[in-house]
C-alpha positions in Angstrom: 117.5 6.6 324.1 120.4 9.0 325.4 121.3 12.3 324.0 122.8 12.4 321.1 126.4 13.6 321.2 127.1 17.1 319.2 130.7 17.8 318.4 131.8 21.1 320.5 132.1 23.9 318.5 135.9 25.3 318.7 136.1 28.7 320.9 137.4 31.7 319.3 140.3 33.4 320.3 140.7 36.2 318.1 138.2 37.9 315.5 139.4 40.4 313.1 137.0 42.5 311.0 138.9 45.5 309.0 136.9 47.2 307.1 139.9 49.5 305.6 142.8 50.7 306.9 144.9 53.5 305.3 147.7 55.6 306.0 147.4 59.3 304.4 144.0 58.7 302.8 145.8 55.5 300.9 144.0 52.2 301.3 146.4 49.3 302.6 143.7 46.8 304.2 140.2 45.9 302.9 137.3 44.2 304.1 139.5 41.4 305.5 137.3 39.1 308.2 138.6 35.9 309.6 138.8 34.6 313.2 141.3 32.0 315.3 140.4 28.9 317.3 141.9 28.0 320.2 145.2 26.2 320.0 145.2 26.8 316.0 148.4 28.0 314.4 147.5 29.9 311.2 150.1 32.0 308.7 149.5 35.2 307.2 150.6 34.4 303.6 151.3 37.3 300.9 154.0 39.4 299.5 156.5 41.6 301.2 154.8 44.9 301.2 151.3 43.6 300.9 150.2 44.9 304.8 151.1 42.1 307.0 153.5 43.6 309.1 150.2 46.5 309.3 147.8 43.8 310.2 149.8 42.2 313.1 150.0 46.0 314.9 146.4 45.9 314.5 145.8 43.3 316.2 148.5 43.8 318.9 146.9 47.2 319.3 149.7 49.0 318.5 147.5 50.9 315.9 144.3 51.4 316.4 143.7 53.9 313.6 141.6 51.6 311.4 137.6 50.9 310.2 136.5 47.7 312.0 137.0 45.7 314.7 139.5 43.3 316.8 138.1 41.1 319.4 141.1 40.0 321.7 141.8 37.3 323.8 141.6 37.9 327.6 144.7 36.0 328.3 148.4 37.8 327.4 149.1 38.6 324.2 152.8 38.0 322.7 154.3 39.3 319.9 157.9 38.1 317.9 159.0 40.9 315.9 161.5 40.9 312.9 163.8 42.7 314.9 164.3 40.6 318.1 164.8 44.1 320.0 166.4 42.5 323.1 167.9 45.0 325.6 171.7 45.2 324.3 172.3 46.4 327.7 170.6 43.0 329.7 171.6 39.3 328.8 169.8 36.9 327.8 168.5 35.3 330.7 167.9 38.9 331.7 165.7 40.0 328.9 163.0 37.4 329.7 163.4 37.5 333.3 162.3 41.5 332.9 158.7 39.9 331.5 155.8 40.6 334.2 155.1 37.0 335.2 157.6 35.5 333.7 159.3 33.6 336.5 162.4 35.2 336.8 166.1 33.8 336.3 165.2 30.3 337.2 162.5 30.1 334.7 164.4 32.5 331.8 167.2 29.9 332.0 164.4 27.0 331.4 163.1 28.6 328.2 166.6 29.3 326.7 167.1 25.8 327.7 163.9 24.4 325.5 165.4 27.0 322.4 168.9 25.6 322.6 170.8 28.4 324.4 171.6 27.4 327.8 175.3 28.0 327.4 174.1 31.7 326.0 172.6 32.6 328.9 174.1 35.0 330.3 175.5 36.7 326.8 174.6 40.0 325.4 172.3 39.9 322.6 175.2 41.8 320.3 177.4 38.8 321.2 175.8 36.0 319.8 174.1 35.6 316.2 170.6 36.7 314.8 169.5 33.3 314.7 170.3 33.0 318.1 168.7 36.3 318.9 165.4 35.2 317.7 165.3 32.1 319.5 165.6 34.4 322.8 162.9 36.1 321.6 160.9 33.3 321.0 161.3 32.0 324.5 160.6 35.6 326.0 157.4 36.0 323.9 156.1 32.5 325.6 157.5 33.5 329.1 154.2 35.5 329.5 152.6 32.3 329.0 150.2 34.1 326.6 146.7 33.0 325.0 147.8 34.4 321.3 151.5 34.6 320.0 152.0 36.8 316.8 155.0 36.2 314.6 156.1 38.8 312.3 158.3 36.9 309.9 159.9 34.9 312.3 162.4 33.0 309.6 163.5 35.8 307.6 166.9 36.5 307.1 168.3 33.4 308.3 170.5 30.7 307.0 169.3 27.1 306.0 170.8 25.4 309.3 168.7 28.0 311.5 165.5 28.1 309.4 165.0 24.4 310.2 165.8 24.7 313.9 163.6 27.9 314.3 160.9 25.6 312.4 161.1 22.8 314.6 161.4 25.1 318.0 158.3 27.1 316.4 156.2 23.6 316.0 157.4 21.9 319.1 156.7 25.4 321.7 153.5 26.3 320.4 152.6 22.7 320.3 153.4 22.6 324.5 152.1 25.8 325.6 149.0 25.0 323.3 148.8 29.0 322.4 147.2 30.0 319.4 149.3 31.9 316.7 149.7 34.0 313.8 152.4 34.1 311.9 153.2 36.2 308.8 155.5 34.9 306.0 156.2 35.8 302.2 157.0 31.8 301.7 154.6 29.6 300.9 156.4 26.4 301.7 157.2 27.8 305.2 153.3 28.6 305.4 152.9 24.9 304.9 155.7 23.8 307.1 154.2 25.7 309.9 150.4 25.8 309.9 147.3 24.2 310.4 145.6 26.9 307.9 146.6 29.5 305.8 145.6 32.9 305.1 146.6 34.5 301.7 146.3 38.1 301.3 147.5 39.9 298.6 146.2 42.4 295.6 146.1 46.6 296.6 144.3 47.5 299.0 145.2 44.1 300.8 142.4 41.1 301.0 141.8 37.7 301.5 142.6 35.6 298.7 142.4 32.2 300.0 141.7 30.7 303.9 142.4 27.4 303.5 143.0 24.4 306.0 146.2 22.2 306.0 145.2 18.6 305.3 148.4 17.7 306.5 148.3 17.2 310.5 151.4 18.3 312.6 153.5 15.3 312.3 153.2 15.4 308.7 153.9 18.9 307.7 158.0 17.8 309.8 158.3 15.9 306.6 159.9 18.1 303.9 158.0 15.7 301.1 154.6 16.4 302.3 154.9 19.8 302.5 156.6 19.5 299.1 153.5 17.4 297.4 150.9 20.2 299.1 152.6 23.3 297.9 152.6 21.5 294.2 148.9 20.8 295.0 148.5 24.1 295.8 150.5 26.5 294.3 152.0 24.7 291.0 148.7 23.0 289.9 146.3 25.4 288.3 143.5 22.8 288.6 143.6 23.3 292.2 145.1 26.8 293.0 141.7 28.1 292.9 140.4 26.0 295.8 
């Protein structure tokens, strides 16, 4: 008999174990543990002010003052902040081309075209809308071909039209790049529409409340009715909310 085929375990790209993170002695995060597999898109769901941005800063290495450990990928790590943080004296294309390893202006224009900003490539950030700046920041993050992308509330403060555009771009570009992603949000429907897995945190100090894998595949998550049905099952049905 031939050797039996064993399932291949997913490759872990990110390992997080936060025993405690405090500011001036006041704990903000405590006992938070999770791993993300290669190519996985996870939503970090929780109310505003619960510590989601703090956790992203720890994962990104922007803050190292905590008890615990974080294992990051060997490849590049990219962060998409709520504030796009584009250099105001540079054009959108120049902002991308400045990233080491981005491929220069030619690739910058290619990426801007991918996010629907080909005609705005030579505009400065102040001349375009917040939604367009967010799209440029997403293109800039992917310019370095990251192994891990961290997005902090990428759809906050956008109107309904821009939310739809950004959701589609995030889904498409992450699928194309194969990057692992962690996206913070306080919007439950947004989490269900974007993520393979939803990590729900809350309480004070914030801890993991639920870690659930979506039963919807990436194509099904494009369907508003499927997302709404899952929302009702997970968050509106008391019998299933605790699953």
